[in-house]
N, C-alpha and C positions, 0 to 999 in steps of 0.2 A: 730633192732634199735640200733644205736650206743650209746655210753655213752653220747656223746654230745647231740644227739637228745633226749635221756631220760632226760638229765638236762633241755633242753629247754621245754620239755613236762611238767616236774614238775614245772618249772617257770611259764608256761602258766596257770597252774591250781590254782595258788595262787591268792588271791584277789588283787584289786587295792591298798587297804590300805597297805597290806604287801609289795607290790612292792614299793610303795612310801616310806614306812618306811625303807625297806632294802636299797633302793637307797640312801636315805638321811643319813642313818647310815654308809654306805660304803663310801659316800663322806666325812662325818665328820671324820671317822676313817682314811681315807687316808690322809686328810689334817692334822689331829692331829699327825699321825705318821711322816709325812714329817716335820711338825713344830718341833716335838720332836727331830727328828734326827738332823735337822739343828741347833736347839737351843742347843741341847746337845753338838754338835760339837763346837758351838761358845762359850757356857758357860764353858765347860770343858777346851777348849784350852785357853780361857781367864784366867780361874782360875789357870791353870798350869803355864801359862806365868807369871801371877801375882806373884805366889809363887816363880817361878825361879828368877823373877826380884827382888823380896824381898831377895832371897838368895844371888844374885849377889850384891845387895845393901849392905848386911851385909859384904860380902867379900871385896868389895871396901872400905867400911868404915874401916874395920880392916886394909886393905892394906894402906890406907892413914894415919891412926893414928899409925899403928905399925911400919912404915918404920924407924922412928927415934929410936925406941927401938931396932930394929935389928942392926942399925949401932952402937948404944951404947951398944949392947949386954946385954941389960937390960931384961933378960928373965923373972924375976918376974912380971915386969909391962906388959910385953908382954902377960904373962899368965893371968894376971888380966883382961887385955883388952879383950882377946877372951872369958873368962868366963862371963864377963859383957855382951858381945854381944850375947852369946849363951843363957843367962838366962834373957835377957831383955823382960819384959812383957810376952807375950804368945809365945816367940820364943822357949822356952824350949820344947814345943810339936812339933815344926817344925824342929828345928835345933838339929840334932843328935850329931854332933861334929863340932869342928873347929880346924884345926891344921895349923901350919905355918912351912914351910920349907925354908931353905936358898937357894942360887943359886946353891950350890953344892948338894942339895937334902937332907941335914941334917935336921931332925925334930927339930925345935926350941921350939915349945910349942904345946900342944893339950889339949882338954877338956875331953878326955876319961879317965876313971878311971882304964883303963888297957892299956897295951902296944898297940901302934898303929899298926893294922895289915898291913902287907906289901902290900896286894892287893889294899889298899886305895891310894897307891902312884902311881897307874897305870895311873891316869888321869894327864898326863903331858901337859905342854903348848908347842905348837910348836913355833919355832922361828917366831917372828913378831906378835904372837897372844897374846891378853891380857887376855882372859878368855876361859874357856872350861867347858863342862858339860858331865857327863858320869854316867851311872847307875852302881852302885856298890852293893856288898853284904857285909853286916857287920853282921857277925854271921848268924842269921836266918831271918834277915830283909834286905830289899832292901833300898838303899840310893842313892839319886841323889847327886853326888859329883860335886860341883861347884868350879872351880879353877880360881883364879884371880891373875894377876901378881902384885908384890909390886915393885914400882919404886922409885928410888931416883934420881931425875933429869932425865938424859937420860938413866940411867942404871937400869936394873932390879936386885933387890937385894934379891928377894925371891918370894915365892908363898904362898897364903893363900887358904886353902880348907875349904869349908863349906858344911857339909853333911846334906841334907834335907831329912827328914823322908818320904819315899814314902807311908808308910801305913797311915800316918797322912794326906798326900795329897789325897790318895785314899778315906779316910774317909770323907774328906771335899767334894770331888767329889761325893761320894755316897750319902751324905746328900743332896747335890744339886740335884742329880738325883731323889732321893725319893720325894723331894719337887716338882720337875718338873713333875714327873710321877703322883703325887697326883693332881697337877693342871690339867694335861691333862686328868686324870680319871674323875675329876669333870666336866671338859668341855664335856667329852664324855657322862657322865651320864645326864647332863643337856641337851645335844644335843639329847639323846635318848628320854627323857621326852618331849622336845619340838617337836621332829620329830613325836612321837606318837600322841601328841595332835594335831599337825598341819595336819598330814595325816588323822587322824580321822575327823577333821573339814572339810578337803577338800573332803574326800570321803563320808561323811555322806549324803549330798544331792543325790549323785549318788547311795548310798546304799538304801536310801528311794525311789528313783525312781525305782530301781530294785525291791524292795519289792512291791511297788504299781503295777508295771508292772506284776509281778507274780500273784498278787491277781486279777488284771483285766483280765489277760489271763485265770484265773479259773472262770471268770464270776462274781466275787465278786466286785460289784461297791459300796457297802455300807461301805467302809472303810474310816476312817478319813484321810483327806489330810493335814497332818501337815508336811510342808516342810521348815519351817523357823519360826522365832520369830513372835509374834503377831498373832498366828494361833488359838487363843482361841475363835474366832468368831463362833457362832452357825449357821451352815448352814441352819437350819430350819427357821431362822429368815428372810432368803431371800425370798421375795415374789415369786420369780420364782420357789422356791422349792415346794410351794403349788399350784401355778398357773403357769403352764408352758406356758401359753399364754403370759407371761411377760418376754421378754428376757432382764432382768434388767442389766445383765453384759454389754450390749451394752450401756445402759443409764449411767452406771458408767463411761464409757469412755467419754460420751458426757457431763458430769457434768461441765467440764471446757469450753465446747463449747455451743452448742445449748441447750436451756432449754427444758427438757422433758415435755410431756403433763401432765395434772393434774392427769390423771389416773396412770401414771408411775412415777410420782414425788417421790413417797415413795421409789422408787428404789434407790434414792440417799443415803439411809442408808444401802444399800446392799453392802457388802464388797466382793462381789464374785470375781470381776475381779480386780486384783491388780498386780503391778510390784514392787518388792523390788529393792533397790539400791544394787548393788553388782557385783561380777564377773560373767563370762559366765555361771559357774555352777549354781549359784543362779538364773540367768535369765532362764537357762534351766529348773530348778525346777519350777519356776513360770509358765512358758509356759506349762509345763507338767500338772501342777495342773489345770490351766485354761482349758486345753484340756480335762482332765478327768471330770471336772465339766460340760463342754459342753456335753460330751458323756453321763454323768449321767442324765442330764436334758433332753436331746433328747431321751435317753432310757426310761426315765420316761414318756415323752410324747408319745413315741412309744407304751409303755405298756398300757397307758390310751387309746390310739387309738385302740390297739388290743383288750382290754377289752370291749371297746365300740362296735366295730363291731362284736366281738365274741358274745356279748349278743344279738345283733340284729340277728346274724346268728342262734343262739341257740333258741331264743324265737320267731323266725319268725312263723307266723300262717300257712304258706304254706311250703311244702318240698323244700329244697334247696340242690342241689348236686354239688360237685366239681368233674369233670370227667377229667381224663388224656386224652389228645388229641391223644397221640401215641398209647396207649393200649386200650382206651375206658373203662378203669376200674374206678370205683367210688373211689376217694381218700378221700373224706370227705362228710359228710351229717349231717343235723341238726336233732334234736330229732323228729320233726314233720314228717320227712321222714320215720322213723321207725314206727311211729304210723299209717301212711296212707298205707304204702306198707306191713307192717306186718313182716318185717325182723328185727331181732335184729341187733344192731349196728355193732357187730363184724362180722356178715355175710354180712351186707350191704357194709362195707368198703372192697374193693377189688372185689366186684361183677361187672360182665360185665353189663354196662348200657344198652346194647341191650336186656338183659334178662328182663328188665322192660317193654320194648315196642318193640318187634321184628319187627313189621310192619312199625313203623314210626321213631324209634330212629336212624336207619341207616342213614337216610337223614341228620339228625342233626350232626352226627359225621363226615359224609363225607364232609359236608359243611365246617367245621372248619379244617379238615385235608387237604382238597384240595383247598378250595377257601379262607377261612379265612374271614377277614373283621370285620365289627362291629356286633352289636347284631342282633339276628334274633328271630322272633315271630312265633311259631308253634301252631295254634289254633286247638282245638278239636282233640287231638291225643289220641290213644287208648293205655292204659297201663294196666299192670296186677299186682295184689297183690300177695303176697306169698301164693301159693295155686291155682293160676290161675284165680281168680275173676277179670273180666275186669272192667275198669272204664275209663272215659274220662277226659282229662286234657288239659289245655293250657300251653305251655312251652315258657319261655323267656330264651334265651341262649346268653351269652356274652363271648368273649375270655378274659382270665386272665392269669397272671403268678403265678403259685402256687409252692412255694418252688423251685424256679428256673426252673420249667418246664412249657411248654405251656399246658394250661388246659382250661376247659369251666366251667363256673358257670351257673347252670340251675335252674331256679325257676319254680316250677310246681304248678298249681292251679287246684284243683279237681272241675270239672264242670259237674259231672255226673248228679247231681240233676237238674242243668240248662238245660242240654241236654234233660233229661226226660220231663221237662216242655215244652221245645221247641217242642218236638215230640208230646206231648199232644195238644199243641196249633196248630200245623200243622195238626194233625188228626182232631181236631175240625173244622179247616178250610175246610178240605176235606169233612167232613160230611155236613158242610153248603153248600159246592159246589154241593155235590150230591143232596141235597135237591133242590137247584136251578135248577139242571139239570133234576130233576125227570120228568117234563112234556115232555121235549124234548126227554129223554131217553125212556119214555113210548111210544111216537110217533115212535121213532126209532125202538123199539122192536115190536111195533104193525104191522109195515109194513111187516116184514118176517112172522109174525104170520098170517096175512091176506092172504099172498101168499100161506102159507102152508094149510090154511083152504080152499082156493079156489081149490087148487090142490087135496086135499083129498076129498072134496065134489064132484069134477068132477069124480074121480075114483069111489066113492061110487054110484053116479047116474048111471054111465055106468054099474056097476055091478047089480043094482036093475032092470034096464031096460033090462038086459041081452044083452047088446050091446057089440059087439066085438070092442076092442080098437086096432087100428093099433100099431104094435110093436114100430114104431118110435115115435108115440104120447105118448105111455105109458112111454117109456124111457125118453122122454123130460120132462113129468110131474114129474116123480120121481126124475130126476136130479135137477129140479127147487126146489122141496121140500127139497132135501138134501142141495142145496146151501143156501136156506133161513134158514134152521136149523143152518148151519155153521155160517151164518151171525148173527143170534140171539145169538149163543154161543160166538162168538167173542165179541159182545157188552157186554155180561154178563162178560166175562173174563176181558175185559177192565175196566168195573166198579169194579170188584172185586180187580183187580190190583191197581186201583186208590184209592180205599177205604181202601186198606191194610195199616197198620202202617209201615212206612218206617224206616229203620235203617240208622245210620250215617256211612254207609260203602261205599266204592268206587268201581266202576267197570268201564269198558271201554264203553262209551256211545256215540252213534252218535246222535247229537242234532236233526236231522230230526226225529228220532224215537219218542221222547216225544211230538214233535210237532204234528206228525200224530196221536198219541194216543189220545191227547186231542181233536183234531179236529174230530176224529171219534165219540166222545161223544157229542160235542157241536155244530157240524156243522149244523145238522138238526134244532136244536133249534134256532140258530142264523139266519139260512135262513128263518125260520118261522117269525123271527123278521125283515126280509128284510135286513139282514146284510150279505154281501158277503165276502168271504175269497179270497185273492189273494196270492198265494204261490210262492215264488221265492227261493225254496230250492236248494242249491247247491249240485251237485253230487260229490262223491269223497271227502266228508267232513272228516277232521281229527277227530278221536275220542277224547273225553275228559274224565278225571278221575272224575266221579260223580256217582250219583245214579239216574236211570231213573225215579223212582217213585217220588223222590223229585223234579226233573226237571219238571215232568208233573204238579206238584203243582205250580211251577213258571210260566209255560206257561199258565196254567188255570187262575191264578191271573191276568196276563197281559192282556189276551184276554177279560176277564170279565170286567176289568177296561176300556178297549177300547170300549166294548159294552156300558158301562154306559156313557162314554164320548160322544159317538155318539148319544145315546138316549137323552142326555141333550140338544142337539142343534137341533134335527130334529125328526120327527115322522116316523113311519114305511112306510109311503106312499111317502115321499119326502126326498130330500137331497141326498148327496153322502154318502152312508153308507157302507164303506169298511174297512176291516182290512187286512193289508198287512204283511205277515210274510216272512222274508228273513233269510237265513243262508249262511255262507261262511267262507273261510279261509283268514287270513290276518296276516303276520309277525309272524308265528308260534302260532297264536292265532285263536280261533274259535269263531265266533260271531253269534248271533241271534237277529234279530230286530223285534219288534211288533209295527207297525205304524197304527194309526187310523186316521179317518177323523173327529174327534171330535172338540171341541172348544178350545183345548189347555189348558195349565196350566200357572197360573201367575208365574212371576219370583220369587216372595217371597215365593209362595207355593212350588216351585221346590226345594228350599233349605231345606224344612221340610218334603218333600213328603215321605221319608223313616223312619221318626220317628214313633215309636209305638204310636197308638191311635190318630194319626193326620189324619183327614179326612176332605174333603170339601163337603162331602155329607150331606144331611139333617139327623137330628136325627132319629135313627131307621133304616137308610139305610145302615149302616156299622159301624164297630168299629175302622177302621183305622189300622188293623193288617195285611192286605193282602200284601202290599208292604214291610212292615217291615219284615214279614216272607220271602218274596222273596229276600230281601237284605241279610238276614242272611244265607239263603241257598246258594246263589251265593258266598258269602264270605267264606262259609265253604269249597268250592271247589276251592279257590284261584281265583275266578273270580271278575269281576267288573261290575257295571251297571250304565249307564248314561242316562240322559234325554236330548232330543233335542225337545223343544216345543216352538211354537210361538202362541201367543194368536190368536185364530180364524183360525189357519191353521193346527191344529191337533198336535199330539204328537208322538215321536218315542222313545221307550225304547230299548236301545241297551245294551245287556249283552255280555261280552267276557270271555272266559275261556282259560287258557293255554292249548295248545295241549298236549296230553298224551306223557310223556317222556321229556317234557321241563318245567314242572311245578316247580317253586321255591317257597320259602316262603317269606313272607313279612318281611321287616326290622322292628325291634322292635323300 
């Protein structure tokens, strides 16, 4: 770095006030020095010229008055004359000597007390000139010798010399210089004081702005904003300070215009927003103060909002998670999450969200990382506590921006107790259904038992009578007995499967399978009631994600309701008594329909048909839970159920499920 660059660097490091002060002082000093030099030149020259003129005036006065004395050769009067001129008033300090010489160069008179030195006679007048000046030395002092011609008419008769004391002249010039320098010094001192005061006044708003900016950059917004006079107003008196819903500074502006509402009229006393009259720096200070006030009030409002929603987040009765979309890690959770899941907060923060629900949370994360969109509802998801204990939850997930990153806020509701009660209710419904099916099932089982008994009695009789049984007949009877045993075992297995408590787990199920399972149990009983089944089951049906046992309950509820609807309008001996069951694929969805030839359902009842405890049957004939349970099971697997019913023309219940692999979740 060169010396010039170092000087510029040092200049850049000093403050604005010092720069202004130095600049003003430099300008004042430059002007003062220039004025001093010019004034000194003018004043000193004027003083010297004035003294020289005074010396020439003395010389000419002596020349005019002493010409007659020279012609008369009256030396005493001539001598008196020059002594009087040399000692008149204050001339004794200025005039060192006066001497007169004639035309021949002879000294006629002089005022010295000693012989006139010859060197004083060196200042001679050139021909045609009337006066001359020359610096001489008289002993140890310097003297300005002024020579003036003495004329008598047209002829010059002599010369008068007046010696002016150069030291006296220098003393007068020195006094003048000291006085002038004193004046200049006073001007400089006053200029320094004024410059310092002025620079401080100019830079104070800027310094205050710098100080406030530094404090604000450190996050300290609670500093007093005093940027000018009249700043003794207590900010706490502003209504907006305690109630940030009142933007009173805006009403301050409107005081001269529109009248604020009654609620905001008290803001008229708020001195928040103001503009001082002044230069651009003052205007800048006011604008900065108003800006800081706005920031403080909005910051206060933001803090209030943050405290409000933080309290809602922390005191929420259900667990709430904030999950990073990119990593799937939990970035925040409320205290209820630690209570339910059993993880301490420091372990929960940063934990992989998949670890809480490996089977179901993947779909949630994939949805927001690949599809995005709005909020999504995930009902009856299986989660695990710390230690592996499972429990069921409903999840509401919505996309948010958390600390500048895409994230998901997930609210979780523990529904384990509700699931258990639903399972108990479904199980109770199954037990009720088994009771209803007991007569038909007894008949169903009795048929293979009768066949087994007939076959076994035939074999026993043939043995008692010692009759030989043809090998083909023996094999046929044994095979029939075995077939009937398998049939009885199948019926019992179906009953055991139907009666078993089902879990809220999913498996790949063909809808035809629960239909056939239910019909194997109820077909005989329905046929005894003169109700025929017509099956239109599609082959190549796509599987659905559900549980066969729970779907059997759905089919059973629908066919028993169809039976009741048919029995309501006809007896076993008359009428069209049919139940049609259809299955098929349609637009990546799998449907199953149960149609009856009953009397149909009123339109008003259709709107309430799936409500719990709603029933159109007589008291004691049902609790109204069958279709409610059906609706819940279908919804559990992402399906839908609709009714198409016309009074007097029967009813069609159509349920649809997404085909396996295409199932999504419902929008929340």
